[in-house]
N, C-alpha and C positions, 0 to 999 in steps of 0.2 A: 109097370107104369111109374113106379117111384123114380127110376132112373130117367124116364122121359121128362117128368116135371122138373127134375134137377137140371137136366140138359137145357131146358127152356130158360131156367134162371141163369145158367152159365153163358148161354148165347147172348142174353140181354146184357149181361155185365160186360162182355167183350166189346159191345158197341161203344162203351165209354172208357175202354182201356186207355191209359195215359191221361185222360181228361180229368181224372179224379185226383191227380197228384197234389199233395203228398199222401193222400189217402189211398187205400186199396180199391180196386174195382170190385163191386159186389152186386149180385143179382138176387131177386126174390120173386117167387111165384106163390100166389094164394089161391087155395081151393075153398069152396064153401063146405058146409057139413055134408053135402051130397056128392062131394068130390068133383064139382064143376069148377072150371077155371074162372076166377073172378078178376085176376090181374096178373100181369107180368111186368116187373119194373126193376129199376137199378138205381144205385147211387150215381149221380151225374157230375157232381162237382164238389170239391172240398168246401166245407162250411154250409152246404145245403143238406137237404133231407137225406137220411140214409136209405138204403134200398128197402128195408122193411117199412119205414114210414111212407115212402113213395107208393109202395105196393098197397098198403092199407088204405091210403087216400084214394087210389084208383079203384080198389075193391068197393069201398063205400060209395064212391061216385056212381059205379055201375049198379049198385043196389038201390041208390036213392039219389037221383040226379039233382035234386034241389039243394044239396049241400053247397054252401058258399065258403070254400076253404081259403084260409089265409095263405099267403105265399111264403113267409118266413118259417123256417123249420121249427123253431121253438114255439111259435104261435100255432102252427099247424098241429104239433104234438099235443098241446094242451086243449086245443079245440076238439080234437078227436076224442081225447079222454072224457070231455064233458058231453059230447054229442053223438057217440057211436051207437047208442040205442040197442046195444047187444046184437047188432046185425051180423057180427062175425063170431058169434058164440059157436064153439065147436068147429071152427075153421082149421085148416091145415096150412102151414107155411113151409116152403122149400127155400132155404137160404144157402148161398155159396160159402159164407163165412159165419162162424158162430156169432149170434147177435150180441152186441156190446152190452156191458153191464155197468157203465160208468157215465157220469155227466161230463161231456166234453163241450164242443160248440153246439151239439144237439143232445137232448136227453137220452137215457138208455132205452134201446129197442127191446131188450128182454122184458123190462117192466111193462112196456106198452102191449106186447103180445099177451102177457099174463092178464093185464087189466081188461083186455077185450075178450078174454075167455077162449083163446085158442086151445084146441085139443091136442094137436100134434105139431112138432117142429122138426123137420129133417134138415140136417146140416152136412155140407160137403167137407169143410175143413175147420178144425178147432183153432181158435184164436190163441196164439202163443204170446201175444202182447200182455204183459202182466197188468197193465192199467185197464185194458178193455175186456180181458177175458173174464170168465165166470158166468156168462149169460146162460149157458146150458144148465149149469148147476142150479142157478136161480129158478129157471123154468121148471126143472124137475121138482124142486121144493114146493112149487105152486101146483103140483099135480099134473103137469103137462108132460105128455109122452115125447121124449127126445131120442132121435136116432142119428148117430154120427157116421162119417166116412162114406157118404153116398157120392159116388163118382169122385172119390178123394183125389186121385191122380190128376184128373181134369181141373179140380178146384185148386190144387197146388200149382198147376201150370198158370192159371189165371192170376195167382198171387205173386208170381216170380218178379215182375217189375217192381212191385211194392217192396218186397223183401230186399231187392237189390239196392234201391235208392235209400232204404232205411239204413243199410250197412255201409254205403259208400256212394259212388256215382253210378248212374245208369245211362248207357249210351244207345241211342236209337238212330238207325240210318234210314232216311226216307228216300225212296227212289220211285220215279214215275216212268212207265214204259208204254209203248204202243203195243198192239196185239202181237206184232211180230218181234217184240223185244228191243225196240229202239228207244233210247232215252233222249233223242234229239228232236227238236221242234220247239216253237215258242210256247205253245200251251199243249201239254201232253195229256193231262188228266181232266176229268169232268169237273164242273163247278162244285158238285157234292164232295168229291175227293179233295179239292182245294180247300173247301170249307172245313173239312175234318182236319186237314193239315194246319190251317190257320187256328183252329181250336187248340191244337196241341202247342203251336207256337205261343199262344197266349198264356200257357201255364208252365212252360219249361223255364229252367234257369238260364239256359244259353243255347243259341242257335249257332252251329259251327259250319262254316262254308269255306271254300277254297278261293284264293286270290284270283285264280284264272277265271272262275265263274263271275266274280265281281266285275272284273275288267270287261269281260265279253258280254254278259247279259245286263249289266247295270241295273240290278234289281232293287226293289224297295224292301222286301223281306219283313213285312209287317203282318198284322192280324186283321186287316181291314174287312175281310169277308164276315167276321163275327163281331166287328166293332169293339175290339178288345185291345189291351195293351200290347205293344210290339215287343218282341224279345230282344234282350241284349245279344250282341253278335261277337263271335270270335272268328277272325279271318286267319286261316292257316296260310301263312305266306313267309317266304324267306326275306322279303323286302319290308321296309318300314311302312307305317300307315301314311306317312307323308308322300309316299310314291303313288298313292291312289288319287284319282280325280275326285275332288270333294263335291263335284256336281252330281255324282252318282247318287240316286235317291236315298239309299239306305243311310247315308251320312247325315241326312237332314231330319231324321225322325226324332221328335222331342223325347227327352228323358232317356234316350238310349245310350248305353255304354258300349264301347267297341274295344275289343282286346285282340292281341295277336298270340296270346297264350291263355289256355283255359284256367280260370281261377280255381283254387282248391275248394272253395265253398260251393261251387256249382255241382249240384247232385244229379239233375236231370238235364241231359244234353241231347239235342237232336242234330244230327249231321244231315245236310242236304247237298246233293251233288250228283254228278254223273259217273261214268265208267272209271275215269282215272282217280277220282276222289274215293270211290268205293274200293278200288284196288289198294289204295294207300292205307285205308283205315278198317277194312273188313274184319281183320283179326281182333280188333279192339271192341267190336260191337257186341252188345247184349241181345239186341233184337233188330230186325229189319222190317220196315213197313213198306210194302211194295204195291203201288197202284198200277193197274193195267187197263187201258181203255179198249174199246171195241173197234178201233181203226187200224188198218194196215198202212204203212208208209214205205217210202223207198230209201229211208235213211239207214245207216249202218246199225246193226244190232249190238247190244252190249256183249262183249266177249270176255268172260271171266270164269275161272274155275272156282265154284263155290257151291257146296252141298248144304242146303238148308232144310230144317225140319219145320213143317207147318204147325203153328200154334192155334191159328184161327183164320177162317176165310169168310168174306162177306161181300156185299154189294153196296155200291154208292153211286146212285144214278146209273149211267151206262157203263160204269167201271166195275171191275172186280178188284178186291184188295185182299192182301194177306199179311198176317203178322207171323214172322218166322224167327227161329233161333238157329245158331250153328249146331 
């Protein structure tokens, strides 16, 4: 059963993969003293509550609905410290990454778990970051039972994007397909899939697209579905920017920078395009995000020799989607 609960935490974290940039995706499951699931939660965005804090909030809400929790992570943390009423005494937590033990944008999760009287904490992957590590040791000193390396390989797979953009650049290719494998058509993916893509656009350093796509589709390439900032854009073209029609919507987005070469400081890059763009850049990619809708069409299928390894698969509305690596 331990692996089952950790898998739930991993699955929840994958739902927010890429959206937590530059933080890692982390999931947490909390059981009460009788091993009943109280909450399944995750870190959702950098600067906001960590997975443990979100899971604790949800667990307390399920135990006592009248709690009026503040929204800001720091306020939420201190509110819980003052008002937890020992409701999570002897609870168990399953966390995909070792709880942090430092004061960053949010307070240390290890201290919160100890203050609330948790009995056991199961951890998939030890945090190797010197600043954030030490949470497990702190918990053990407080008399809390700690167990490491639960579904460790799966936990390490979840952390791959984080570790890659920490050390250099991370390149993600987004592709939308029909059920029969065609990338053609004006709107290929569901609104839920497009919303997820817009969420990613809102956190990346650079959106990379081909000049052919710009001229043909005349896109806007913003994050309007989540009402967030639009990404800067790099257009991969042999021609100059002056050769493009400036009435194409993407050129009128406020505060947007447009490049024809990828800046060195850009760490998280998302490539968007079709078959030809994929063929040109597939060998440079760290991950592939592929949406597939439930419709068949009569357009040509994508024809490319590419063997991918699934990292995660899920559902978004009527679409399935997968995150893959070479």
